[in-house]
C-alpha positions in Angstrom: -2.3 10.8 -8.7 -4.5 9.9 -11.7 -3.6 13.1 -13.5 0.0 12.8 -12.6 0.2 9.2 -14.1 -1.5 10.3 -17.3 0.7 13.4 -17.6 3.9 11.6 -17.1 2.9 8.8 -19.5 2.0 11.3 -22.3 5.2 13.3 -21.7 7.2 10.1 -22.0 5.3 9.2 -25.2 6.0 12.7 -26.7 9.6 12.5 -25.7 10.1 9.0 -27.2 8.2 10.0 -30.4 10.3 13.2 -30.8 13.6 11.4 -30.2 12.7 8.8 -32.9 10.7 11.0 -35.3 13.0 14.1 -35.7 16.1 12.1 -36.9 13.7 10.0 -39.1 12.3 13.2 -40.6 15.7 14.4 -41.5 16.6 11.1 -43.0 13.4 11.2 -45.1 14.4 14.6 -46.4 17.8 13.4 -47.5 16.3 10.2 -48.9 13.9 12.1 -51.2 16.6 14.6 -52.2 19.0 11.8 -53.1 16.1 10.0 -54.9 15.4 13.2 -56.9 19.0 13.5 -57.9 19.0 9.9 -59.0 15.9 10.4 -61.2 17.5 13.5 -62.8 20.7 11.6 -63.4 18.9 8.8 -65.1 16.8 11.1 -67.3 19.9 13.1 -68.3 22.0 10.0 -69.0 19.2 8.5 -71.1 18.9 11.8 -73.1 22.6 12.0 -73.6 22.8 8.6 -75.1 20.0 9.5 -77.6 21.4 12.9 -78.7 25.1 12.1 -78.7 25.3 11.0 -82.3 23.3 14.0 -83.6 25.5 16.4 -81.6 28.7 14.7 -83.0 27.3 15.1 -86.5 26.3 18.7 -86.1 22.5 18.0 -86.4 19.7 19.2 -84.2 19.0 16.4 -81.7 15.6 14.9 -80.9 14.7 14.0 -77.3 12.9 10.8 -76.3 9.3 11.2 -75.5 7.8 10.4 -72.1 10.5 11.8 -69.8 9.0 13.0 -66.5 11.8 15.5 -66.0 12.2 18.7 -68.0 15.2 17.9 -70.3 17.1 20.4 -72.5 20.1 20.0 -74.8 22.7 22.8 -75.1 25.6 23.1 -77.6 29.2 24.0 -76.7 28.3 27.7 -76.7 25.6 27.3 -74.1 22.6 27.8 -76.5 19.5 25.7 -76.0 19.1 23.5 -79.0 16.0 21.5 -78.0 13.9 20.7 -75.0 13.0 22.7 -71.9 15.2 25.1 -70.1 16.6 28.7 -70.2 17.7 29.9 -73.6 21.2 30.4 -72.4 23.1 28.0 -70.2 22.8 28.6 -66.5 25.5 28.0 -63.9 24.8 24.3 -63.6 25.1 23.8 -67.4 28.3 25.9 -67.6 29.7 23.9 -64.7 29.1 20.6 -66.4 30.6 21.9 -69.7 33.7 23.5 -68.2 34.7 21.2 -65.4 36.3 17.8 -65.6 33.3 16.1 -64.0 30.6 13.6 -65.0 27.8 15.9 -63.9 26.9 19.1 -62.0 23.8 19.5 -59.8 22.2 22.1 -57.6 19.1 24.3 -57.1 18.4 27.0 -59.7 15.6 29.3 -58.8 12.5 27.1 -58.1 14.1 24.1 -59.8 16.4 21.3 -58.9 18.9 21.0 -61.8 21.3 18.3 -63.0 23.5 18.6 -66.1 25.8 16.0 -67.8 28.3 16.7 -70.6 28.0 14.9 -74.0 31.3 13.9 -75.3 32.5 12.5 -78.6 35.8 11.0 -77.7 37.5 13.7 -75.8 35.6 16.5 -77.5 32.6 18.2 -75.8 29.7 18.2 -78.2 27.0 19.4 -75.9 25.3 19.4 -72.4 22.1 17.7 -71.3 20.2 19.6 -68.6 17.4 17.8 -66.6 15.3 19.6 -63.9 12.3 19.1 -61.7 10.4 21.8 -59.7 11.5 22.2 -56.0 7.8 22.1 -55.2 7.7 18.5 -56.2 10.5 17.6 -53.7 8.8 19.7 -51.0 5.4 18.0 -51.7 6.9 14.5 -51.3 8.8 15.4 -48.2 5.8 17.3 -46.7 3.4 14.4 -47.3 5.7 12.0 -45.6 6.3 14.3 -42.7 2.5 14.8 -42.4 2.0 11.0 -42.3 4.7 10.7 -39.7 3.1 13.5 -37.6 -0.2 11.7 -37.8 1.3 8.4 -36.6 3.1 10.3 -33.8 -0.2 11.9 -32.7 -1.9 8.5 -32.9 0.9 7.0 -30.7 0.5 9.8 -28.2 -3.3 9.4 -28.1 -2.9 5.7 -27.6 -0.4 6.3 -24.8 -3.0 8.7 -23.2 -5.8 6.1 -23.4 -3.6 3.4 -22.0 -2.3 5.7 -19.3 -5.9 6.6 -18.3 -6.8 2.9 -18.0 -3.7 2.1 -16.0 -4.2 5.1 -13.8 -7.8 4.2 -13.2 -6.8 0.7 -12.3 -4.1 2.0 -9.8 -6.0 4.9 -8.3 -9.4 3.1 -7.9 -8.1 0.6 -5.3 -6.1 3.4 -3.7 -9.2 5.4 -3.4 -11.0 2.5 -1.8 -8.1 1.9 0.5 -8.2 5.6 1.5 -11.9 5.3 2.2 -11.3 2.3 4.3 -8.6 4.1 6.2 -11.0 7.0 6.7 -13.6 4.7 8.1 -11.0 3.2 10.4 -10.1 6.7 11.6 -13.7 7.4 12.3 -13.9 4.4 14.6 -15.3 1.6 12.4 -12.9 -1.2 13.2 -14.9 -3.7 11.3 -13.9 -2.2 7.9 -11.8 -4.3 5.6 -9.8 -3.1 2.6 -11.0 -4.6 -0.7 -8.5 -6.6 -2.8 -7.3 -5.1 -6.1 -5.2 -7.9 -7.5 -2.1 -5.7 -7.3 0.5 -7.2 -4.9 1.8 -4.0 -3.4 -1.6 -2.4 -2.9 -3.0 -5.7 -1.5 -0.1 -5.9 1.0 -1.0 -2.4 2.3 -4.7 -3.5 2.5 -3.7 -6.6 4.5 -1.6 -4.5 6.9 -4.6 -2.1 7.3 -6.9 -5.0 8.0 -4.6 -6.4 10.6 -4.3 -3.0 12.2 -8.1 -2.6 12.2 -8.6 -6.0 13.7 -6.0 -5.4 16.4 -7.3 -2.0 17.3 -10.9 -3.4 17.4 -9.9 -6.3 19.6 -7.9 -4.0 21.9 -10.8 -1.5 22.1 -13.3 -4.3 22.8 -11.1 -5.6 25.6 -10.6 -2.1 27.0 -14.3 -1.4 26.9 -15.1 -4.7 28.6 -12.4 -4.1 31.2 -13.8 -0.6 31.9 -17.4 -1.6 32.0 -16.8 -4.5 34.3 -14.1 -2.9 36.4 -16.4 0.0 37.2 -18.3 -2.5 39.4 -15.1 -3.0 41.4 -15.0 0.7 42.1 -18.8 1.3 42.6 -19.2 -1.5 45.1 -16.8 -0.3 47.8 -18.0 3.2 47.3 -21.6 2.1 47.8 -20.7 0.1 50.9 -18.8 3.1 52.3 -21.7 5.4 51.7 -24.2 2.9 53.3 -21.9 2.6 56.4 -21.7 6.4 56.8 -25.5 6.9 56.3 -26.2 4.1 58.8 -23.9 5.9 61.3 -25.8 9.2 60.8 -29.1 7.5 61.3 -28.0 6.1 64.6 -26.1 8.9 66.3 -26.4 7.2 69.7 -24.2 4.3 68.8 -20.4 4.4 69.0 -19.2 6.2 65.8 -15.8 4.7 66.0 -17.0 1.3 64.7 -18.5 3.1 61.6 -15.3 5.0 61.2 -13.1 1.9 61.3 -15.4 0.1 58.9 -15.3 3.2 56.6 -11.5 3.3 56.8 -11.4 -0.4 55.9 -13.7 0.2 52.9 -11.5 3.1 51.8 -8.4 1.0 52.1 -10.0 -1.7 49.9 -11.0 0.9 47.4 -7.5 2.4 47.3 -6.0 -1.1 46.8 -8.5 -1.7 44.0 -7.6 1.5 42.3 -3.9 0.8 42.7 -4.3 -2.7 41.2 -6.3 -1.5 38.2 -3.7 1.2 37.5 -0.9 -1.4 37.8 -2.7 -3.7 35.5 -3.2 -1.0 32.9 0.6 -0.2 33.1 1.8 -3.8 33.2 -0.4 -5.3 30.5 2.4 -5.3 28.0 5.3 -5.4 30.4 7.5 -8.5 31.0 6.0 -10.6 33.7 7.9 -10.8 37.0 8.0 -13.7 39.4 4.9 -13.7 41.6 5.3 -13.2 45.4 2.7 -15.8 46.3 3.5 -15.6 50.1 2.6 -11.9 50.1 -0.7 -12.5 48.2 -1.7 -15.3 50.6 -0.7 -13.2 53.6 -3.1 -10.5 52.5 -5.8 -13.1 52.1 -5.3 -14.3 55.7 -5.9 -10.7 56.9 -9.3 -10.7 55.2 -12.1 -9.9 57.7 -15.1 -12.3 57.2 -18.6 -11.8 58.5 -21.6 -14.1 59.2 -19.5 -16.8 60.7 -17.8 -17.7 57.4 -14.3 -19.3 57.6 -11.4 -18.9 55.3 -8.8 -21.7 55.2 -5.5 -21.3 53.2 -3.4 -24.3 52.3 0.1 -24.1 50.9 1.0 -27.4 49.3 4.5 -26.5 48.1 3.5 -24.6 45.0 6.1 -23.8 42.3 7.2 -20.3 41.5 5.2 -18.6 38.8 5.4 -15.5 36.6 2.4 -13.2 36.9 1.3 -9.8 38.0 0.5 -9.7 41.7 -2.2 -7.1 41.1 -3.9 -9.4 38.6 -3.7 -12.4 40.9 -5.1 -10.4 43.8 -8.0 -9.2 41.7 -8.8 -12.7 40.4 -8.7 -14.1 43.9 -10.8 -11.3 45.2 -13.5 -12.1 42.5 -13.4 -15.8 43.5 -13.7 -15.1 47.2 -16.5 -12.6 46.7 -18.2 -15.1 44.5 -17.9 -17.8 47.2 -19.2 -15.4 49.9 -22.2 -14.3 47.8 -23.2 -17.6 46.3 -21.6 -20.3 48.4 -21.8 -21.6 51.9 -19.6 -22.8 54.7 -15.8 -22.7 54.7 -13.9 -21.2 51.8 -10.7 -23.0 51.0 -7.8 -21.5 49.0 -5.2 -24.1 48.0 -1.9 -23.3 46.3 -0.4 -26.4 44.7 1.8 -27.7 41.9 0.1 -28.6 38.7 2.8 -30.2 36.6 5.2 -27.3 36.7 2.5 -24.7 36.7 1.0 -22.9 39.7 -2.6 -23.9 40.5 -4.7 -21.9 43.0 -8.0 -23.5 43.9 -10.8 -21.6 45.5 -13.6 -23.9 46.8 -16.6 -23.6 49.1 -19.4 -25.8 50.4 -22.1 -24.4 48.3 -24.6 -26.3 46.1 -23.7 -28.2 43.0 -23.5 -25.9 40.0 -24.4 -28.7 37.5 -24.2 -27.6 33.9 -24.2 -23.9 34.7 -21.4 -21.9 33.2 -20.8 -19.1 35.7 -18.6 -17.2 33.2 -21.5 -16.4 31.0 -23.6 -14.8 33.6 -23.5 -11.1 34.3 -21.6 -10.4 37.5 -23.8 -9.4 40.3 -21.5 -10.2 43.2 -18.8 -8.1 44.7 -15.6 -7.7 42.5 -15.0 -7.2 38.9 -16.8 -10.3 37.7 -15.9 -13.8 36.7 -15.6 -12.9 33.0 -13.1 -10.2 33.6 -11.3 -12.4 36.1 -10.9 -15.0 33.3 -9.6 -12.3 30.9 -7.1 -11.1 33.5 -5.8 -14.7 34.0 -5.5 -15.1 30.2 -3.7 -11.8 29.9 -1.1 -13.2 32.3 -0.7 -16.3 30.2 -2.8 -18.4 32.5 -6.3 -19.8 32.7 -9.3 -19.6 35.0 -11.9 -22.3 34.9 -14.5 -24.1 37.0 -12.6 -27.3 37.7 -15.3 -29.0 39.8 -19.0 -28.1 40.0 -19.5 -30.0 43.3 -18.3 -28.7 45.6 -17.9 -25.5 43.5 -14.1 -25.2 42.8 -12.5 -22.6 40.6 -8.9 -23.1 39.6 -6.5 -20.4 38.6 -3.5 -21.8 36.5 -0.4 -19.6 36.1 2.8 -20.4 34.0 5.8 -21.5 36.0 9.1 -19.6 36.0 10.4 -21.8 33.2 7.4 -20.9 31.0 5.4 -24.2 31.5 1.7 -24.0 31.8 -0.2 -27.3 31.5 -3.8 -26.2 31.0 -5.1 -29.8 31.1 -4.0 -30.3 34.6 -6.9 -30.6 37.1 
């Protein structure tokens, strides 16, 4: 691009100089030719005034001294009487003597010649011939053309220098922009395009920065989702393996209990996989109305161990828009967290929170105090509280610890009309 800008600028300068310089060169030639003719005419007229009386009286005329042109005086017969010129009249002198004209001019050999008749009344008494070498006219025109050519070359060189500077100013930020794009393509999403002070290039750089930031954020979310979601898949697989190994170690026991437990673990694993796939497909899809009754029914079918009790309360909650898979996964995290770290009865309450749907999950465990459970690495079953919060936020909702004692987590989801009051308890 740098070479192209310089080349086009130089070509434009050459074209502009040619379009202006060629007509000007022709005009200079005609100007000097006209000026030479005028000088010859002045010299001839001055000599004619001086010699007119002598020619009328039949005397040999005397020419004035100091004339730059070569001046000669001819009689009626075409003989040179005095001055410089051929001994016999040439065509220009004869033309001035024989024609009814004030003068005759034209090139003769290597000279530019002009002749004027000398009259005494109506009688021709002689002809004055003035001449200059053609080389003088050529020298004057050539020097002027040479000066014009030098100025034209200087203008083209100046255009070349300016074009190089402009091209460098344009291509340098583009090179940096290309380097930033290359870094972005290589996976460095923290790269930012430098600003060049050129509006159009800076707009491209800003768009590249926004793209890099979006890709980086998306990749970070996907990495976090993949890293923490892997726990959701490893946990049921580990449980299934332990159940099968335990059954193999105690062959005397009834294998059907281990088979039923394994089938239950496989069902949970299948549901988890289906939910994760659904979440990856629905992440940018329009949110449909949540079938809360179906989600709560699935919770009621949950098998609890160690004497723990699950209580579900439906307090006339409003309809909400959210992915059922996301809500199931968030509630699964909260229930697993209550089983692993809480005590006593686990209560799930669906209620109205000022037009938004609120689902509270509480247990009878110890006071959490100032602990922020969302900053701890998930060690319980499920995909972790951090990812559960990100799933809730992806659905336009919010997950928070609403009360530390007893520990109560609240999932807020936007209502059908789009309302979502995050400040509701």
